C-alpha positions, 0 to 999 in steps of 0.5 A: 709726517706729523698729523695736520691736526695733532702735533706729535713727538719725534722719538727715535726717528718716528712720529709718536703720539700720547694718550693725552692731548692738549689744545694749541691756541692762537694768542692773538685771537683765542682761536683753536689752532689744533691739538698736540700730544702731551708727553708723560714720563713714559714718553720722556723715557723712550726719548732718553733711551733712544738718545742713549742708544744713538750715542752708544752705537754708531760713530756720531760721537766719534766723527766730527766731519759727519757732525759738521756736515749734518749741522751744515745741511740742517742750516740749509733745511731751515733756510729752505723753510724759513717762511714756514718757521716765521708763519708758525711763530706768528700764529702760535707764538703771537709774534709780529712778522718782523719779530718772527723773522728776527728770531728765525734768521739766527737759526741757520747762522747758529747751525753753521757756526756750530758746524765749524765748532764740530771740526775743532775738537782738539785737545793738547799734547806735550812732553811734561818731562823726558820720556813722558807724554801727556795729552788732554782729550775733549769728548762728549758727555752723552745725552743732553737734555734741552729744556726750551721756553715758549717765548722764542722757541725756534731759536732758543732750541737751536741755540742749545741743540747746535753746540750739543750736536757739535760736541758729539752729544745726542739730545732730548729736546723738551718743547713747551705746549705753547710751541707744539706746532713749532716743535712739529715743524722743527722735527720735520726739518730734522727728519729731512737731514740724512746725516742725523742718525736715528735717535740723535735728536728726539723732540717731545712736547708737554705743557707741564714738567714731567719730562723736564723733571725726568731729564733733570733727575735721570742718570742717563742724561749727564748734561742739562741746558735750561732757558727759563725763569730764575725760580725754575732754574734754581730747581733745575740746579738743585735736582741736577746736583744729585748726579753732579750734572753739567748744567747750563742755565740762562734765566731771567733779566731786568735790562737797564738802559743807562741814558746819558745827557750826551747820547743821541736821544732820538736814537735812544728813544726809538730803541727804548720803546722797541725794547719794551714792545718787541715780543710784547716784553716777553723777552729775557732782555726786555729793556724794563728799566730806564735810567736817565741822567737828570739833565734830560730826564724830564724831556726824555720821559715825556717823549717816551710816554708819548711814544708808548701811548701811541703804540698800536697793538694787533695781530701779525696779520695786520701790518699796522700792528706795533705790539703783538699779544702776550702768550695768553690771557693769564699772562695779561692778568699777571702783568696787570696785577704787578702794575697795580701792586707797584702803583699801590706801593708808590709808583706813579703811572706815567702811562697806564696801559693794560688789557686792550679794550678794542672790541676787535682784539677782545679774543686775544691777549693784548696788553698796552705798554705801561710806564712807571716812575718809581721812588727807589729800586726796592719795589718788586716791579724793579726787582722782579722780572715782569715779562710784559711791556712794562718799564720803570723810570729812575733818575741819576746824576753821576756815572757812579750812581747810574752803575749803582742803580743798574746793578741794584738787582739780583739779575745780570743778563744784559745792560745798555749804555747810551752816550756820545762819549767814546770812553764812557761806555768802555769805562762803565761796561767793566763795572756793570754786572751783566753778561751782554753790554750793548753800546748805543743799542739794545740786545745786540746778540751775536751768535759768534760770541758768548751769551749768558748772565751774571748773578741770578741770570744764570750760569754757563754760556751759549754762543761763541767758542764756549758754547760746547763746554757744557757738553764736553768732558776733559780726559787726561792721558799720561804715558811713559815711553822708552828713551831712544836706545843707546 
């Protein structure tokens, strides 16, 4: 088992330490949780070698029923320890308990869906002309390198790992230092599933990027799945291009809420607030842009400001908490600097939140929500991902103007349309540059359907039938066969 005090790597079916260690910190209190082993290049190479052996030897890549059984049993194992997953996310990630539960509930569902995909490896076969048969086979590419972010580490790991395993790949999972305890718990759960071959999944932890860079550059790793910032995603794509790897990238977002005058404004208001406070705004689909039709703009903005001002920050241990901490105090300083720069550039502070001044929260990384009215879309606070509880407000008159404002950013991960008109959301959804459109809702994620971004929000899709595509190669085989005698 992993050490109670020092979280270790899981490589080739064994717990493995490192010469270097770092500290795990509770972002709600600043207290030390424990330490974790820091991976280096040698650690990463050992994990790659183990995954490559597991792929080449044995029948994992060849036996879809074994893969389906393993994924199904892994779902059961997560179900059995879901309370531990939730508690670990609360302590290490700063999530409130209901937020951690929301993240954790996706995991067994994603694994069970992937178990079904494992049993559907079918290609195609047909006679292309008399006496000639052609077939198309799908086969796993090999070792998948999965680079996981810290903001929702439990689910975002499984979201990529499950389809990789379903396809028949083996994997090296690089977890961030801020999720070291989550990584250790995940490894314990993996170790409890006997159908998973030794070395099929290897989990390493690092606070830097040595192992991530190794995965991207290694010729032994033909597929990369990365979730994180757009800036880092560009570097991943550039590095992977040297070996023409299959690369799936889910990157940043600037989700707009398009709120029309005929919407259920009470429902919209409650969700717009939640879209800023859930995960303390550290979510690629945080509802950071509020676009309001002019007729209701003043009323809605006043109500939104009132709600945001009353949001109560606090730790998961306090049932009255309405927003948890940012991941660390450096993030508090970064978000506050972005707000200050926006105000200096012409934004008006309707709610000027900022670092918490409550004495009992002084040790944590708490940040009160902020609401800004912006003169146009050119400000960096509109164009760049803030990754904190900051929203901007803009006003539109027509559908065309709403769509233009929504699309006026390099991102295209998600968008929300609020309207009582049955036709308008269908009409507008086709015009928005975003991979997930939520109608009268927000971030309405569904494991069974594809998720991913347009433009600088990424390439490839996770979830749905397409989730295995980044981990498969297609092979065409053509054979001439003798015509029947006589």
